[in-house]
C-alpha positions in Angstrom: -21.1 96.5 20.1 -24.5 95.6 19.1 -27.3 96.1 21.8 -24.7 98.0 24.1 -23.5 94.1 24.7 -20.1 93.4 26.4 -18.4 90.4 27.8 -19.1 91.2 31.3 -22.7 92.3 30.1 -23.2 88.9 29.0 -21.0 86.9 32.0 -23.0 88.5 34.5 -26.3 87.6 33.3 -26.5 85.6 30.2 -30.5 85.3 30.2 -30.2 89.1 30.3 -28.0 89.1 27.2 -30.7 87.4 25.2 -33.6 89.4 26.0 -31.4 92.5 25.4 -30.8 91.3 21.8 -34.1 90.2 21.2 -35.2 94.0 22.7 -32.8 95.7 20.1 -33.6 93.5 16.9 -37.1 92.6 16.9 -38.5 95.3 19.4 -37.0 98.8 19.2 -36.6 99.6 15.7 -33.9 101.4 13.3 -34.1 105.0 13.8 -32.0 107.8 11.5 -28.4 107.4 10.9 -28.0 103.6 12.1 -28.0 100.4 10.2 -30.2 97.6 9.1 -33.3 100.0 8.9 -34.9 97.3 6.4 -36.1 95.9 9.4 -38.3 98.2 10.2 -41.1 97.1 8.0 -40.9 93.5 9.4 -41.2 95.3 13.2 -44.2 97.3 12.3 -46.1 94.2 11.2 -45.1 92.5 13.9 -46.5 95.9 16.3 -49.6 95.4 14.1 -49.9 91.8 15.5 -48.9 92.8 18.9 -51.7 95.6 19.1 -54.4 92.8 18.2 -53.5 90.4 20.8 -54.7 90.1 24.3 -52.2 91.8 27.3 -50.9 88.4 28.3 -48.3 90.2 30.8 -49.6 93.1 32.7 -47.8 96.4 32.5 -47.0 97.6 36.1 -44.9 100.8 37.3 -42.7 101.1 33.7 -39.5 103.0 34.7 -38.6 105.9 32.2 -35.1 107.5 31.8 -35.5 111.0 31.2 -32.7 114.2 30.3 -30.9 115.2 27.6 -29.5 112.6 25.1 -25.5 111.8 25.1 -25.4 112.6 29.2 -24.8 109.0 29.8 -28.5 108.2 29.4 -27.8 104.9 27.8 -25.2 103.7 30.3 -27.5 104.4 33.0 -30.5 102.3 31.3 -28.1 99.5 30.2 -26.8 99.4 34.0 -30.3 99.5 35.4 -31.4 97.1 33.0 -29.1 94.5 34.6 -31.6 94.4 37.2 -33.2 91.0 37.1 -36.9 92.5 37.0 -36.1 94.8 34.2 -36.5 94.9 30.5 -34.5 97.7 29.1 -35.7 99.4 25.9 -33.4 101.6 24.3 -35.8 104.5 22.9 -38.2 102.3 21.4 -39.4 105.3 19.3 -40.8 102.9 16.9 -43.1 101.6 19.4 -44.4 104.8 20.7 -44.7 105.8 16.9 -47.1 102.9 16.1 -49.2 104.1 19.4 -49.6 107.6 18.7 -48.4 109.3 15.2 -47.4 112.5 16.6 -44.3 110.8 18.1 -41.6 110.9 15.2 -39.7 113.9 15.7 -36.9 112.9 14.0 -38.3 111.7 10.9 -37.1 107.7 11.1 -40.4 106.3 10.5 -42.7 108.9 9.0 -42.8 112.9 7.9 -46.1 113.8 9.3 -47.1 116.3 11.7 -45.0 115.5 15.1 -44.9 117.1 18.4 -42.3 117.3 20.8 -44.7 118.1 23.5 -47.7 115.8 24.2 -50.0 116.2 27.1 -53.3 114.4 29.1 -55.0 115.5 25.8 -53.0 113.5 23.6 -53.6 110.4 25.7 -56.7 109.1 24.3 -57.9 105.7 24.6 -56.6 104.4 21.6 -53.1 105.7 22.3 -53.0 104.2 25.5 -54.1 101.1 24.7 -52.0 100.6 22.3 -48.9 101.2 23.9 -49.6 99.1 26.8 -50.5 96.2 24.3 -46.7 96.7 22.6 -45.2 96.6 26.2 -47.1 93.7 27.4 -45.8 91.8 24.0 -42.3 93.1 24.8 -42.2 91.5 28.2 -43.9 88.7 27.2 -41.5 87.8 24.5 -38.2 88.5 26.5 -39.9 86.7 29.7 -39.1 90.0 32.0 -40.8 91.5 34.6 -41.0 95.2 34.0 -40.2 97.7 31.4 -37.2 100.0 31.5 -37.8 102.8 28.7 -34.9 105.0 28.2 -36.3 107.8 25.9 -34.8 111.1 27.1 -37.3 113.4 25.3 -40.3 112.1 27.5 -39.1 114.9 29.9 -41.4 117.2 27.8 -44.3 114.9 27.6 -44.7 114.2 31.2 -48.2 114.5 31.8 -48.8 112.3 28.6 -46.6 109.2 30.2 -48.6 109.6 33.4 -52.1 109.6 31.6 -51.1 106.4 30.1 -49.1 104.9 33.1 -50.1 106.4 36.6 -47.8 104.4 38.1 -44.9 105.3 36.4 -41.5 105.8 37.6 -39.3 108.8 35.9 -35.8 109.2 36.5 -34.5 112.2 35.6 -30.6 112.4 34.7 -28.6 115.5 35.4 -25.2 116.1 33.5 -22.8 118.7 33.4 -24.0 120.9 30.4 -20.4 121.3 28.7 -20.1 117.2 28.6 -23.5 117.2 27.1 -23.2 119.6 24.6 -19.6 118.5 23.4 -20.9 114.7 23.4 -23.6 115.7 21.0 -21.9 118.0 18.5 -18.9 115.1 18.3 -21.5 112.3 17.7 -23.6 114.1 15.2 -20.3 115.2 13.4 -19.1 111.4 13.5 -22.6 109.8 12.5 -24.2 112.5 10.3 -24.7 111.8 7.0 -25.9 113.0 3.4 -28.4 110.8 2.3 -30.3 110.3 -1.4 -33.5 111.6 0.9 -31.6 114.5 2.8 -29.5 115.1 5.6 -29.6 112.9 8.6 -28.1 113.9 12.0 -28.5 114.7 15.7 -31.0 117.3 14.6 -33.2 115.1 12.4 -34.1 114.4 8.7 -32.6 117.9 7.2 -33.4 119.4 10.6 -36.6 118.3 11.4 -35.7 117.6 15.1 -34.2 121.0 15.6 -37.4 122.9 14.0 -40.0 121.1 16.5 -37.9 121.8 19.3 -37.6 125.5 18.7 -41.6 125.6 17.8 -42.6 123.5 20.6 -40.3 124.0 23.2 -37.8 127.0 22.9 -40.7 129.2 21.8 -42.7 128.4 25.0 -39.8 128.9 27.4 -39.8 132.3 29.3 -36.3 133.0 29.2 -36.0 131.9 25.4 -39.2 133.3 23.6 -38.3 136.7 22.7 -35.4 135.3 20.8 -36.9 132.2 19.3 -36.5 133.2 15.8 -32.8 134.0 15.9 -32.4 130.9 17.7 -34.0 128.8 15.2 -31.1 130.3 12.7 -28.4 128.7 14.8 -26.3 126.1 12.8 -23.6 125.3 14.9 -23.8 121.9 16.6 -22.4 123.1 19.8 -24.9 126.0 19.8 -27.9 123.7 19.1 -26.8 120.7 21.8 -26.6 124.1 24.4 -30.1 125.1 23.7 -31.2 121.4 24.2 -29.7 120.7 27.3 -31.0 123.9 28.8 -34.4 123.7 27.9 -34.5 120.0 29.1 -32.6 121.0 32.2 -35.3 123.8 32.9 -38.0 121.6 32.0 -36.8 118.9 34.7 -36.2 121.6 37.3 -39.6 123.1 36.7 -41.3 119.7 37.2 -39.6 119.1 40.1 -40.4 122.3 42.2 -44.3 122.2 41.0 -44.8 118.5 41.6 -42.5 117.4 44.4 -41.9 113.7 44.4 -42.7 113.6 40.5 -39.3 113.0 39.3 -36.3 111.2 41.0 -33.1 113.0 40.2 -30.0 111.1 39.2 -26.6 112.9 38.9 -24.5 111.2 36.7 -21.1 112.5 38.1 -22.2 111.0 41.5 -23.7 107.6 39.6 -20.5 107.2 38.5 -18.7 107.7 41.5 -20.9 105.7 43.6 -22.7 103.3 42.3 -24.0 101.6 44.8 -25.5 104.3 46.8 -26.9 106.1 43.6 -28.7 103.0 42.4 -30.0 101.7 45.9 -31.7 105.2 45.9 -33.0 104.6 42.4 -34.7 101.1 43.3 -36.0 102.6 46.6 -37.7 105.0 44.3 -38.8 102.8 41.5 -39.7 99.9 43.7 -37.0 97.4 42.8 -35.8 94.5 45.2 -32.2 94.3 46.4 -30.3 92.7 43.7 -26.6 92.3 44.8 -25.3 91.0 41.2 -26.5 94.1 39.7 -25.4 96.2 41.9 -21.6 94.2 41.7 -21.8 95.0 37.8 -22.8 98.5 38.2 -19.6 98.9 39.9 -17.5 97.4 37.2 -19.1 99.2 34.4 -19.4 102.8 36.0 -16.5 105.1 36.4 -15.7 108.5 37.0 -15.0 110.3 33.4 -13.2 113.4 33.7 -15.5 116.7 32.8 -14.5 118.0 29.1 -13.2 121.7 28.8 -16.0 124.4 28.5 -17.0 125.7 25.0 -17.8 129.3 23.8 -21.1 129.7 23.0 -22.9 131.9 20.6 -24.8 135.2 23.0 -27.9 133.8 22.1 -27.9 131.0 24.5 -25.2 131.6 26.7 -26.6 133.4 29.5 -29.4 131.1 29.5 -27.0 128.0 29.6 -24.9 129.4 32.4 -27.8 130.3 34.4 -28.8 126.8 33.9 -25.5 125.6 35.0 -25.3 127.6 38.2 -29.1 126.5 39.2 -27.6 122.8 38.9 -24.4 123.8 41.0 -22.0 123.5 38.0 -19.2 125.8 37.3 -19.6 127.8 34.5 -16.1 129.5 34.5 -14.2 127.8 31.9 -10.8 127.4 33.9 -12.9 125.7 36.4 -14.7 123.4 34.2 -12.7 120.4 35.2 -13.9 120.8 39.1 -17.4 119.3 38.1 -15.5 115.8 37.3 
């Protein structure tokens, strides 16, 4: 299913299908584990040109979908991108790499220094100008009004994002941790592949993403810092995914506690069980107008999904994972895991 398109998506708003296809092929880049990576030099050249063009389209209040990958962020972005004002960019990390060399934690576009976390100090004038121009170019070539950037890891870079886009709207997607870690493990086992340059999977090129996550996030987490060296040695997909989910949720919770109103919380389970109510709340938070066709599509596309069974985890992460589950009001007892559906 190229560019997340399906028959209902195309039928609901054909113009959206066109802009989505343009974004997929010409704007987002092709990261590790994907096909058509030969397109990347073409895209990079295009970005270079876009950075030299004047800003024809003003970038107003871009919307970011934050959270943990494989937690429903893609379907959420796809559905929200059906709103008539939005251009859905599905993890445009090539764009961000061209704006800021530190962005590429996966190793999809370069193998130099990268950073999982970024702050206001990283949002220098050159970086800010570059990403604004690239966003403006994306709006221009697709004829769109506002950017919707689904980039889950930006939860670790909120000060950086807000320094560039003070009016940005930040949506924090929360999902049962068992569902997220099992989905990550299944995906990485299926899509991971050994290539001439190294192993490519969820954890980056030869574990690059994992090492940076441990160095920049786990090592600075109050509950995990004292065991960081042992955590760095975890190899099972489920255990690594539990670490990623836990530190992501803990970061989001801390931001919501420290700065009320900064993030708009979206529960994946509620999104699927009552799309209309949840998405109207999202529209209010993002300043989006009423769009009945978008809501009708969401009700067809979003369906309740049974929770996955609980997973046994390494003791190094089990206590923090369980504590985070409790803080988010999810059941931790394996026998009751299905209750979160």
